[in-house]
C-alpha positions, 0 to 999 in steps of 0.5 A, a space after each residue: 397276525 400273519 406276516 410274510 415278506 418278499 426280499 429280492 436283491 436289486 441286482 437284476 430284474 424279477 424273473 418267474 422264479 422270483 415271482 413264485 416266491 413273491 406270489 406264495 408269500 403274498 397269497 398267504 398274507 392276504 388269505 389270512 388278512 395279514 401283512 405283506 412286506 417288500 424288503 429290499 436286500 440291498 446290503 451289497 452296494 457294489 452290485 445293487 442298482 437303484 433302477 432295479 429297485 424301481 423295476 421290482 416295484 413296477 413289476 409287482 404293481 403290474 401284477 397287482 401284488 401290492 405290499 403293505 410297506 417297504 423295508 430296506 436292509 441298507 437302512 438297518 445296518 445298525 441292527 445287524 451290528 448289534 446282533 453280531 455283537 450279541 453273538 460275539 458276547 455269547 461265544 457264537 461268532 468267531 473270526 476266520 482268515 483262510 483264503 479261498 484257495 486254502 478253503 478249497 484245498 481243505 475241502 478237496 482233502 476232506 472229500 479225498 478222505 471220505 468226509 463231508 467238505 465242511 469248515 474245520 473250525 481251525 480259526 477257533 484255535 488261533 491266539 490273539 497274537 496269531 489273529 493280529 498277525 493274520 490281520 496285518 498280513 491279510 486284512 480283516 477276516 470273515 465272521 462265522 457263526 458257530 453252530 451247535 452240532 446237533 440235529 436241526 428239525 422243523 416241519 416244512 409246509 411243503 417238504 414235511 418233516 426236515 432233519 439236518 445234522 448241523 455237523 454236516 454243515 459249515 459254520 456260515 459266514 455272516 459278515 465278510 472281510 470288507 464288513 459287508 453283512 450277508 443275507 443270512 444274518 440280515 434276514 434273521 434279524 429282520 424276520 425276528 424284529 418285523 414279526 415275520 410268521 411265514 417264510 416261503 422260498 426255494 428248496 435251494 435254501 433248505 440248508 440256509 434255513 437250518 443254520 438260520 433256525 440256530 441263529 434265530 434261537 441264539 438271538 432269542 427270536 421266534 422261528 417262522 413257519 418255513 416252506 420250501 417250494 420246488 425249483 422250476 425247470 424248463 419244459 424238458 426238465 432242463 435247469 432254468 437260470 437268469 441267463 434266460 432273459 425272456 423269463 424276466 417279468 418285464 420281457 413277458 410283459 413286452 411279449 403281451 402276457 397278461 397279469 392274470 394269465 401269469 398269476 393263474 399259472 404260477 399260483 397252481 404250478 407244482 401243486 396238486 390242483 389243475 391250472 385254471 384261469 382266474 378272473 381276479 386276484 380274490 379267486 387266487 387268494 381264496 383257492 391258495 393252499 401251500 400244503 398242496 404243493 409238491 417237492 418235485 422239480 416243477 416244469 415251466 413252459 413259457 408257451 403255456 402263458 399264451 393260451 391263458 392270455 388269449 382266454 383272458 382277453 376273450 373275457 374282457 369288455 371293450 372298456 378294459 382294452 380301449 387304450 390298446 384298441 385305440 393304439 392299434 388305430 381303430 376309430 372310436 366309432 368302430 371300437 365296439 364292433 371291432 373288439 367284438 370281432 377281434 377278441 376271439 382271434 388274438 393271442 395278445 393285444 399286439 395282434 389287434 394291429 394286424 386285424 385293423 390293417 386288414 380292415 383298413 387296407 383290405 387284403 391281397 385276394 387268395 383265389 384258386 384258379 378253379 374259383 376265379 369265375 365263381 368269385 367274379 360272379 359272387 363279387 358282382 352280387 355283393 351289394 354296395 356298402 355300407 355293410 351290416 351284420 346281415 350283409 354276409 348272410 344275405 349275400 351268401 344266400 344270393 350267391 348260393 342260389 346263383 351258383 349252386 355252391 354250398 357249404 365249404 365250397 361256398 364260404 371258404 373261397 369267399 373268405 379267402 378272396 376277401 381276407 387272404 386267409 383260410 380262417 379267422 373271425 366270423 365273416 358276418 362280424 368282419 365284413 361290416 368292418 372292411 373299409 376296402 375290398 380289393 377284389 371286384 367282379 
C-alpha cells in the first residue's frame, strides 16, 4: 500500500513552502488509495511549542488535507535508541568531540587546499583513554554515522537519476552531545517502521537523502521512492524565507484567500500543466502527477491567489457563504439577492461588508458639473420604492426619452450619482438593494 507522510517541526506556523511538501505527499497517497501520516517532528523540546502542533493541525484541516493518523517522534525515542545501538554494534556509529570552532578551522583548511570541506574522521583514531579525557573536558560528543565511501544512486521522481559520491559528504551527525536525536535518523527509523513508500520533499534535502539511503540499508529497511521538488522563489526570483510572515497559511487565511484557490495553485505550480481553478479536492487528486514537475526554481507570487479566490467565490451558492453574508450585516430576507449582486464584484469575502454599507447607507453622489441638471431631471423621474429587477430598465428608458441621452452618457452619470463609483455590479441588481438614495431632484 502507498504510504506517505508530512513531518513538520512544531517550531513555527506552516508556510507555503511547507504546504507544497504536504500537498504533494497527500495527493500521492489519496490518488493511490493509500495512507497519509501526519508525523510531528518534536524531538527538540527546547524549540517546540504545543501551540504550533495545534496550529499545524488547524491549517491542514482548513485546507481539507485530512490525515489518517498522527505520530509524534517524541513518543518514539526508544526506537531511535535501539537503532543507534544497532549501528554501534555494526561499527557504523562513532563519537566525535570537535568544537564548532575546530570544525570551522578544518573546513577552511580543506577549502584552502582545494579539497571538499568534509569531516576528516579524526575521531576514528581516538583511543578509549583519549575519548574519556575529552568527555571529562568537554562532555559527551556527537555521534556520527560512518558512510561507505561509494556512489549513492537513486531515480528521483522529479530530478531523474541522481548519483552522489559519499566521499564528498561529511559523516552526518545523528545524535547531538546533549543526547537529542536529530531528524536524519529519526526520519529513517520512522519511514522504515511505518512502511513509508514515497517521500516528497524540497531539493535542499538531496544530500540528506543520499546519507539516509545508506542508513536505511544499514538498518535493513526498504528505501522509499524519493522525489525532490524545486524550491519556491519570489516573483522576481528572490529567495523566500520564513521571515516573510505573510506567507504563513494562517496569514493567507486572514487575508481572505480561499482553500481551493491556494490548493489549485500549489498543486500545479512548477509543473508542465497550467494552473486551473478546481472546485473540489477530488479533481486535484485525479489530475496530480509528480513526474510532471520540474527541477528549476519555481516562482511564487502571493498576488496570484486573489484572482483565483475571486473566481472561486463567484462559483459558490449562497449556502456556502451564508455566514459571511450575515456577518457583513445583511438581513436574512435580502441575503439571496445581495449575494447574487455582490459575488461578481468581490475579491475576498471581506469585501461584502463594503457593498452592504453602500446598500444600507447610500453613497456620496459623484456628479460632474455638466451633469447636474441631467441628474436632477433623472432623479425626478425615479419612482418611489420599493424597487425591483425591472426598475432600472424602466427608469433609464424614461430618462432617455425625456433627456435624449443614451449609451454611456446616460448610464454612467446615473451610476456615479447613485453609487459614487464608475463601475460595479449590474445596476438592475443593485438598485433594489439600495436602502438609501442620497441624491434627489
